[in-house]
DOVORO-181154 format. One line per 3 residues: their letters; for each residue x, y, z of C-alpha. Coordinates in steps of 0.1 Angstrom, whole numbers, plus 5000, padded with zeros to 4 digits. Example, Ala and Ser with C-alpha at 12.3 -4.5 7.8 and 13.67 -1.06 7.14 Angstrom:
# residues 2
AS> 5123/4955/5078 | 5137/4989/5071
***
This chain:
# residues 164
MSE> 2860/1274/1009 | 2833/1300/1017 | 2849/1324/0992
TLH> 2843/1298/0965 | 2805/1298/0972 | 2802/1336/0972
SQP> 2822/1340/0940 | 2798/1318/0920 | 2763/1334/0918
FPR> 2732/1314/0917 | 2721/1306/0881 | 2699/1334/0870
AAL> 2679/1312/0846 | 2669/1289/0876 | 2656/1319/0895
IGA> 2636/1332/0866 | 2622/1297/0859 | 2611/1293/0895
GAL> 2595/1327/0895 | 2577/1319/0863 | 2564/1286/0877
IAG> 2550/1302/0908 | 2534/1330/0888 | 2519/1305/0864
ALL> 2504/1284/0892 | 2489/1314/0908 | 2475/1326/0875
LAV> 2459/1292/0867 | 2444/1290/0902 | 2428/1325/0898
LGR> 2416/1316/0863 | 2400/1284/0876 | 2383/1302/0905
VSG> 2369/1330/0883 | 2359/1310/0853 | 2348/1277/0869
IGT> 2371/1257/0846 | 2382/1225/0864 | 2357/1228/0892
TSM> 2328/1204/0900 | 2294/1216/0911 | 2260/1201/0917
PAV> 2232/1214/0895 | 2206/1234/0914 | 2175/1214/0922
AAA> 2144/1221/0943 | 2133/1203/0974 | 2106/1177/0967
AVR> 2099/1169/1004 | 2113/1183/1037 | 2109/1169/1072
DLR> 2122/1182/1105 | 2132/1154/1129 | 2146/1152/1164
FVD> 2167/1121/1175 | 2166/1114/1212 | 2188/1087/1229
GAD> 2169/1063/1252 | 2183/1049/1284 | 2183/1014/1269
GSV> 2204/1024/1239 | 2175/1030/1216 | 2170/1062/1196
AIY> 2135/1077/1194 | 2128/1098/1164 | 2103/1127/1167
DSA> 2086/1148/1141 | 2081/1185/1143 | 2048/1180/1161
GQV> 2065/1160/1189 | 2051/1127/1178 | 2073/1096/1178
VAA> 2076/1085/1142 | 2102/1057/1146 | 2127/1041/1168
LPP> 2161/1025/1163 | 2163/0995/1186 | 2195/0991/1207
GTN> 2224/0976/1188 | 2210/0981/1153 | 2212/1006/1125
GFA> 2249/1012/1127 | 2250/1036/1097 | 2222/1058/1111
RGV> 2239/1058/1145 | 2272/1068/1129 | 2257/1097/1110
LRG> 2239/1109/1141 | 2271/1106/1162 | 2288/1129/1137
FAR> 2261/1155/1140 | 2261/1152/1178 | 2298/1158/1178
SRK> 2295/1189/1157 | 2268/1202/1180 | 2289/1195/1211
LEH> 2318/1214/1197 | 2296/1244/1191 | 2278/1241/1224
IGS> 2244/1234/1208 | 2220/1211/1226 | 2199/1183/1212
QPP> 2167/1204/1210 | 2169/1219/1175 | 2157/1195/1149
FRM> 2176/1181/1119 | 2162/1187/1084 | 2158/1158/1060
TRW> 2153/1167/1024 | 2143/1146/0994 | 2154/1166/0963
TDG> 2137/1165/0929 | 2167/1147/0915 | 2161/1119/0940
RLT> 2190/1127/0964 | 2184/1125/1001 | 2202/1148/1025
LAD> 2202/1152/1063 | 2212/1187/1075 | 2217/1204/1108
PST> 2205/1240/1104 | 2222/1248/1138 | 2257/1240/1126
GRI> 2253/1242/1088 | 2265/1206/1083 | 2249/1186/1055
VDL> 2253/1149/1047 | 2243/1135/1013 | 2230/1102/1025
DAF> 2229/1086/0990 | 2267/1089/0989 | 2268/1059/1012
GPT> 2248/1036/0990 | 2211/1029/0985 | 2208/1004/1014
NAE> 2222/1029/1039 | 2201/1058/1025 | 2170/1036/1028
VFA> 2172/1037/1066 | 2167/1075/1065 | 2143/1074/1034
RLM> 2118/1055/1055 | 2117/1084/1080 | 2105/1107/1053
TAA> 2071/1089/1051 | 2069/1073/1086 | 2035/1083/1099
GGG> 2041/1082/1136 | 2017/1069/1162 | 2043/1055/1186
VAG> 2074/1034/1187 | 2058/0999/1184 | 2044/1003/1149
ATV> 2072/1024/1134 | 2104/1006/1145 | 2131/1008/1118
AAD> 2139/0972/1108 | 2168/0958/1128 | 2176/0930/1103
EQE> 2183/0952/1073 | 2216/0949/1055 | 2239/0978/1061
HR> 2270/0987/1041 | 2299/1001/1062
***
């Protein structure tokens, strides 16, 4: 029985076809990478406003938000702002994996095209906050203009609607 398999060679046309298919796929991948055909990219825009912020967990479950001058600009009360807390947990996890503490600030940027991003310059991670909907992005958008002056007057609203 094994002699029967060795006496019949594999069809040459199938081998040539498979080789041509692999070569064609590689050629198209290189062409797409070099020419940009079939790729998606965001247009280059300038930053309209930038703000560095630090987020510090409180013993009661709140999160205090500090500006670059060390002034408290807002607070997230315990049990509220699930979207903001989720984003911050993701950033904290990235920092923990890279053995970076909570001291370096995050950078929030409002771009000239209206987008809002939160970036961690320490890890290189960037989150486009508008991708999660306008209601969720609004939580962070308020921080761009929050004046500070303490937690009492700058608490981020607890009763806002959040999309998950």
